[in-house]
C-alpha positions in Angstrom: 14.4 18.5 -4.8 13.2 16.4 -1.8 15.5 15.0 0.8 14.4 11.4 1.4 14.6 9.9 4.9 15.7 6.4 5.4 16.3 6.3 1.6 17.9 2.9 1.5 15.6 1.0 3.9 14.8 -1.7 1.4 18.5 -2.5 0.8 19.8 -2.1 4.4 18.1 -4.3 7.0 19.5 -2.1 9.9 18.0 1.0 8.3 14.8 -0.9 7.8 14.6 -1.8 11.5 15.4 1.8 12.4 12.7 3.2 10.1 10.2 0.7 11.6 11.0 1.9 15.1 10.7 5.5 13.9 7.2 4.9 12.5 6.2 3.0 15.7 7.2 6.0 17.8 5.4 8.4 15.5 2.2 6.3 15.6 2.4 6.0 19.4 2.8 9.8 19.7 -0.3 10.4 17.4 -2.6 8.3 19.5 -5.4 10.0 21.5 -4.6 10.4 25.2 -5.0 7.1 27.1 -5.2 5.0 23.9 -3.2 1.8 23.9 -0.8 1.4 20.8 -1.2 -2.0 19.3 0.0 -3.1 15.9 -2.5 -5.1 13.9 -1.1 -5.8 10.3 1.2 -8.7 10.0 4.8 -7.7 9.0 6.6 -10.9 9.8 6.9 -14.4 8.4 5.9 -17.4 10.6 9.6 -17.6 11.7 9.5 -14.1 13.0 11.7 -12.5 10.4 10.4 -9.1 9.1 9.1 -9.0 5.5 11.5 -6.1 4.8 9.2 -4.8 2.1 7.7 -1.7 3.7 4.1 -3.0 3.5 3.4 -2.4 6.3 6.3 -0.6 7.8 4.1 0.0 10.8 0.4 -0.1 11.9 -1.7 0.8 14.8 -5.3 0.1 16.0 -7.3 2.3 18.3 -10.0 0.0 19.7 -12.1 2.6 21.4 -12.5 4.6 18.2 -12.5 1.4 16.0 -10.0 3.1 13.7 -6.7 1.8 12.4 -3.7 3.2 10.4 -1.4 1.3 8.2 1.8 2.9 6.7 3.1 1.6 3.5 6.5 3.1 2.7 7.9 2.9 -0.8 11.4 3.3 -2.0 12.0 6.6 -3.6 14.1 5.1 -6.4 12.4 5.8 -9.7 9.3 7.2 -7.9 10.3 10.5 -6.4 8.2 12.1 -3.7 4.8 10.4 -3.6 1.9 10.5 -1.1 -1.5 8.9 -1.3 -4.1 7.7 1.2 -7.4 6.0 1.3 -9.9 4.6 3.8 -11.4 1.1 3.8 -13.5 -1.1 6.1 -11.7 -4.1 7.5 -12.4 -6.7 10.1 -10.1 -7.4 12.9 -10.1 -9.8 15.8 -10.1 -7.9 19.1 -8.3 -9.9 21.8 -11.1 -9.7 24.3 -13.9 -10.3 21.9 -15.1 -13.8 20.5 -16.0 -12.4 17.0 -14.2 -10.1 14.6 -15.1 -6.4 14.7 -15.5 -3.9 11.8 -12.9 -1.3 11.8 -12.2 1.8 9.6 -8.7 1.6 8.3 -6.6 4.6 6.8 -3.8 3.4 4.6 -1.1 5.9 3.8 1.4 5.0 1.0 4.4 7.3 0.6 8.0 7.9 0.0 9.3 9.5 3.2 10.4 13.2 3.2 9.9 15.9 5.8 7.0 17.1 3.8 5.2 13.7 3.4 5.9 13.0 7.1 4.3 16.2 8.2 1.3 15.5 6.0 1.0 11.9 7.2 1.2 12.8 10.8 -1.6 15.5 10.4 -3.8 13.0 8.6 -3.1 10.2 11.2 -4.0 12.5 14.1 -7.2 13.6 12.4 -8.2 10.1 11.5 -7.6 8.7 14.9 -9.5 11.6 16.5 -12.3 11.2 13.8 -11.6 14.6 12.3 -12.5 14.1 8.7 -11.2 17.5 7.8 -7.6 16.8 8.7 -6.3 15.8 5.2 
């Protein structure tokens, strides 16, 4: 049986904030050397309050590589251990550009265990380094 990490993040706002910080640190550590960590997916209402729904729990864009990662974390209640990922083309507004830019996005949806975390980090590093074999 899997041991879930941050299992109650959807019910406990403090746990949610801790989990969000955890993912932000993990994504920052996975970035290529010299790359700036910048979130791109909206996770807050207009008043600044977090959505508290796990989609996204965290995101990062690497402008030099034109690659992005969005983490969607699901509650393990009723689901058990899950992991899926896919790539899609999106358009983002780069702060220093007048027009939106096409970016390749990797979305990883999971319930968080040590095993799914390890798999996600391997896939994230490969994606950001453009290593298509890192799945």
